C-alpha positions in Angstrom: -16.3 -13.4 9.2 -16.2 -10.9 6.3 -13.4 -8.9 4.9 -15.3 -5.6 4.2 -18.4 -4.0 5.3 -21.3 -3.2 2.7 -21.0 0.5 4.3 -18.8 1.3 1.3 -21.0 -0.2 -1.4 -23.5 3.3 -1.4 -20.4 5.2 -0.3 -18.7 7.6 -3.2 -15.2 6.2 -4.1 -12.2 7.4 -3.1 -9.1 5.9 -3.4 -5.2 6.7 -2.8 -1.8 6.4 -4.0 0.9 6.8 -1.2 4.8 6.5 -1.6 7.1 6.8 0.8 9.7 9.5 -0.3 12.8 7.4 -0.1 13.5 7.8 -3.4 12.3 8.5 -6.8 9.3 7.0 -8.9 10.4 3.8 -10.9 8.4 1.8 -13.8 7.0 0.0 -10.7 5.5 2.6 -8.9 3.9 4.0 -11.7 2.0 0.7 -12.7 0.8 1.0 -9.1 -0.5 4.8 -9.4 -1.8 4.5 -12.5 -4.0 1.5 -11.6 -5.2 3.4 -8.5 -5.9 6.2 -10.2 -7.6 4.9 -13.2 -9.8 2.4 -11.4 -11.0 5.8 -9.2 -11.4 7.9 -12.2 -13.3 5.2 -14.1 -15.6 4.9 -11.1 -16.2 8.4 -11.2 -14.4 9.0 -8.0 -11.9 11.0 -5.8 -8.1 10.1 -6.2 -6.0 11.4 -2.9 -1.9 11.7 -2.9 -0.5 10.9 0.4 3.1 10.9 1.1 4.3 8.3 3.7 7.0 10.6 5.2 7.3 8.5 8.5 10.8 7.7 8.4 13.1 10.5 8.1 16.6 8.7 8.4 15.2 6.4 5.2 14.0 9.5 3.3 16.1 11.1 0.2 16.2 14.8 0.2 14.0 16.2 -2.1 12.3 13.2 -3.0 8.6 14.4 -2.1 9.0 16.9 -4.4 10.2 15.0 -7.1 7.5 12.5 -6.7 4.7 14.9 -7.3 6.2 16.2 -10.3 6.7 12.9 -11.7 2.9 12.1 -10.9 2.2 15.6 -12.4 4.3 14.9 -16.0 2.6 11.8 -16.5 -1.0 13.2 -15.8 -1.8 11.9 -12.8 -3.4 14.6 -10.8 -5.1 14.4 -8.0 -7.7 15.7 -5.6 -7.3 18.2 -2.8 -4.3 18.7 -1.0 -1.4 16.2 -0.5 -1.6 15.0 2.9 2.0 14.5 4.5 1.9 11.7 7.4 4.8 13.8 9.3 2.5 16.5 10.2 -0.3 14.1 11.3 1.5 12.8 14.9 -1.0 14.1 17.0 -3.8 11.7 15.7 -1.8 9.3 15.4 -1.3 9.9 19.6 -4.6 10.2 20.0 -5.8 6.6 18.4 -2.9 5.3 20.4 -4.0 6.7 23.4 -7.7 5.0 22.7 -6.3 1.7 21.9 -4.6 2.1 25.3 -7.9 2.9 27.2 -9.2 -0.1 26.1 -6.2 -2.6 27.2 -5.4 -3.1 23.5 -1.8 -2.2 24.1 1.5 -3.2 25.6 4.8 -2.9 25.6 7.6 -4.6 24.2 11.2 -4.6 24.7 11.8 -7.5 22.2 14.8 -7.6 19.7 15.4 -8.5 16.1 17.0 -11.4 17.3 14.2 -12.6 19.6 12.0 -11.9 16.7 14.3 -14.4 14.8 14.0 -17.2 17.6 10.5 -16.7 17.4 10.8 -17.7 13.3 10.3 -14.3 12.5 6.4 -13.7 13.7 5.9 -12.1 16.9 4.4 -14.7 19.4 3.0 -12.1 21.6 5.6 -12.8 24.6 5.6 -9.6 26.3 2.0 -9.5 26.8 2.3 -11.4 29.9 5.7 -9.8 30.9 6.5 -6.5 32.9 8.6 -4.4 31.0 10.9 -1.8 32.4 9.5 1.5 30.7 13.0 3.6 31.5 14.5 0.8 28.7 13.6 1.6 25.2 10.5 -0.1 24.1 7.6 -0.6 21.4 3.9 -0.5 21.7 2.1 -3.5 20.1 -1.4 -3.9 18.9 -3.3 -6.9 20.2 -4.4 -8.2 17.0 -5.0 -12.2 16.4 -7.1 -12.5 19.4 -8.8 -9.4 19.4 -11.8 -10.3 17.0 -14.1 -13.2 17.2 -12.6 -15.2 14.2 -12.0 -18.9 13.5 -9.2 -20.2 14.5 -7.6 -16.7 14.2 -8.1 -16.6 10.1 -9.5 -13.5 8.3 -11.1 -14.0 4.8 -11.3 -11.3 2.4 -11.7 -10.6 -1.6 -9.4 -8.9 -3.4 -10.1 -7.1 -6.6 -7.6 -9.1 -8.3 -6.3 -11.7 -6.6 -9.5 -13.4 -5.8 -10.5 -15.0 -2.1 -8.0 -15.1 0.4 -7.4 -16.3 3.6 -5.0 -15.1 6.4 -4.0 -16.3 9.8 -3.3 -13.7 12.0 -1.6 -15.7 14.5 0.7 -17.5 12.4 1.2 -14.8 9.5 0.9 -11.3 10.9 1.4 -12.0 15.2 0.5 -8.4 17.5 1.9 -5.3 15.2 4.0 -2.5 16.5 2.5 0.7 16.3 4.9 2.9 17.9 9.0 1.9 17.8 11.4 1.6 20.0 12.8 5.1 18.8 9.8 6.6 19.4 8.6 7.1 15.5 5.3 6.0 14.4 5.1 2.5 12.4 3.7 2.3 9.1 1.0 -0.1 10.4 -0.6 2.6 12.7 -0.4 5.5 10.1 -1.7 4.1 7.2 -5.0 2.9 8.9 -5.3 6.0 10.9 -5.2 8.3 7.9 -7.3 5.4 5.6 -9.9 6.4 8.1 -9.2 10.0 8.6 -9.6 10.5 4.6 -12.6 7.9 4.4 -10.6 5.8 2.1 -12.9 3.2 0.0 -10.7 1.7 -2.5 -6.9 0.5 -2.0 -5.1 -0.5 -5.1 -1.4 -1.2 -4.5 1.2 -3.7 -5.7 0.9 -7.6 -4.8 4.2 -7.4 -2.4 1.2 -5.7 0.1 -0.8 -8.2 0.1 0.5 -10.3 3.0 -0.2 -7.1 5.3 -3.7 -6.6 4.2 -5.4 -9.1 6.7 -3.6 -7.2 9.6 -4.8 -4.2 8.2 -8.5 -5.4 7.7 -8.5 -6.6 11.4 -7.0 -3.1 12.5 -10.3 -1.6 11.2 -12.4 -3.9 12.8 -11.0 -3.6 15.9 -11.7 0.5 15.5 -15.1 -0.4 14.5 -14.8 1.0 10.7 -15.5 -0.5 7.8 -12.3 -1.8 6.0 -11.4 -0.6 2.5 -11.7 -2.4 -0.8 -8.2 -4.1 -1.5 -6.9 -4.8 -5.0 -3.2 -5.8 -5.5 -2.0 -5.5 -8.8 1.4 -7.9 -10.5 4.5 -6.2 -9.5 7.0 -5.3 -11.9 10.3 -7.2 -11.5 13.4 -6.5 -13.6 15.2 -9.5 -15.7 17.0 -11.1 -12.6 13.4 -11.7 -11.0 13.8 -8.8 -8.5 10.9 -6.9 -7.5 11.7 -3.0 -9.1 12.9 -1.3 -6.0 14.6 1.7 -5.0 16.8 -0.9 -3.1 17.6 -2.9 -6.4 18.7 0.5 -8.0 15.7 0.6 -10.5 15.6 3.6 -12.7 13.6 6.6 -12.0 11.5 7.4 -14.5 12.0 9.8 -16.9 9.1 12.9 -17.5 10.6 13.2 -21.2 9.2 10.0 -21.9 5.9 10.2 -20.0 3.7 9.2 -22.9 5.7 5.8 -23.6 6.1 4.9 -19.8 1.7 5.2 -19.4 1.5 2.7 -22.4 3.8 0.5 -21.4 2.3 0.4 -17.8 -1.1 0.5 -19.4 0.2 -2.9 -21.4 1.7 -4.8 -18.2 -1.7 -4.3 -16.8 -3.0 -6.1 -19.2 -5.4 -3.3 -20.4 -3.9 -4.0 -24.3 -3.1 -0.3 -25.4 -3.2 -0.2 -29.1 -0.1 0.2 -30.5 -0.6 3.4 -32.4 -1.4 5.2 -28.9 2.3 5.2 -28.0 2.8 8.4 -29.8 -0.5 10.1 -28.3 -0.3 12.8 -25.4 -0.7 12.2 -21.9 -4.0 13.3 -21.8 -5.2 11.6 -24.5 -3.7 8.0 -23.3 -5.1 8.2 -19.5 -8.6 9.4 -21.5 -8.4 6.2 -23.2 -7.3 4.4 -20.2 -10.1 5.5 -18.2 -12.6 4.6 -20.6 -11.1 1.3 -21.2 -10.3 0.2 -18.0 -11.0 -3.5 -16.9 -10.0 -4.8 -13.7 -10.6 -8.5 -15.3 -7.7 -8.2 -17.7 -5.5 -7.7 -14.4 -6.8 -10.4 -13.1 -6.4 -12.7 -15.9 -3.0 -11.9 -17.0 -0.6 -15.0 -17.0 2.8 -14.2 -15.3 4.4 -15.3 -18.8 2.9 -12.7 -20.7 4.9 -10.2 -18.6 8.0 -11.3 -19.8 8.5 -9.4 -23.1 7.5 -6.4 -20.9 10.2 -7.2 -18.4 13.1 -8.0 -20.6 14.3 -4.5 -20.7 14.5 -5.3 -24.7 11.0 -3.4 -25.0 11.1 -1.7 -22.2 14.6 0.0 -21.6 13.6 1.9 -18.3 13.5 -2.1 -16.7 
């Protein structure tokens, strides 16, 4: 089954960057945001920003505003208004009700220990169980056998990583759409919002490649064309760890925006000229849009990244 519908081929490009306000933007975030921005602008498309603020206990006060300020400092200006997922609960509930009417959702009271016993991938245990609704329970989507897929395998072509095959039963399992604590799950909100905003292209970090097939399947279950996906290499520190808030990655310094952008372009394989380091943010982005090549991202060998990740050339890592 094809991963994406040809329906988007003649549709205006709409891309998006969707950070979570659990911390400040760091170099790894900038790489993803810049790749998404340049791909959209090079295709003369629309670039949106969406704040994925679904999990209040994990959010950092003031982080959303700081993220938007950091994007502006780096010239990554978005089109339209920023969408906040915390304001879209009614839309998520509507989609849940639609899926329930189609008998595509079931209750699940399994624990993390149960999931560990299953090997980390949910095996559909509660599909045939009577779950007590008076006890905390999640809502799961019947994912892996809802679509006519050969051997539960979904194939798609990543814009940078090439042909991908993922087994929905063995690598994804039925996905939680609403958690036991009553919060909407990421897998529900992200697909609902991408459909609502008409997203045609999603450029993001390689760490999200494993969840792509389940999101494509969700689009197909909703009878909507899935976006084209492209996953760029992840920035890692000298210890081989992904740059992240959990690994205490340093926040971007807005006073060094030009240098940050130059190194992000280099990380993405775009080969910016050395003299561009001292250019203005606007000049660097104009160069990036004019010279953006997906092929350079796809062809960049991992070992070529090591000088950028050593922390010697780029002190923010």
